[in-house]
C-alpha positions, 0 to 999 in steps of 0.5 A: 188255433182253437178259440176258447169258450168262456163258461160261467163257473156254475156251468163249468162245475155242473158239466164236470159233475155230470162227467163225474156221474158218467164215469162212476160206473167205469170206476166201479168196474175198474175197482171191482175187476182190478184184484182179479187182474193183479193177483190172478184166479189162484189166490181168490180160492183161499179161505183167508183171502176170500174174506179179505176180498169180500171186505174189499168189495163191500168197501168199494160198494159202500164207497160208490154209494157215497160218491154217487149220493154226493154227486147226485146231491151236488147236481140237484143243488146246482140245478135248484140254484139255476132254476131259482135265479131264472124264475120270474119274480112273483106278480104283485097283487093290487 
């Protein structure tokens, strides 16, 4: 039977955010190549379909940028809180 290791909420959240940051490129690749596998190459060459695919890829691109910015901001915010709490108090001057 495996023993459960208790992690503080902040440490657990930071680990999950790091996992999300590692998986964002994989998500981007899956979303980028999914239409090719779903529809096939024959429909990608049509004029009207091509504009729809370009809009789809642009939306994916913008969405990944926003997700990456949010994850990065969240990670830096939690790291700042950790360093602020572990920093020694300022020395008093006589």
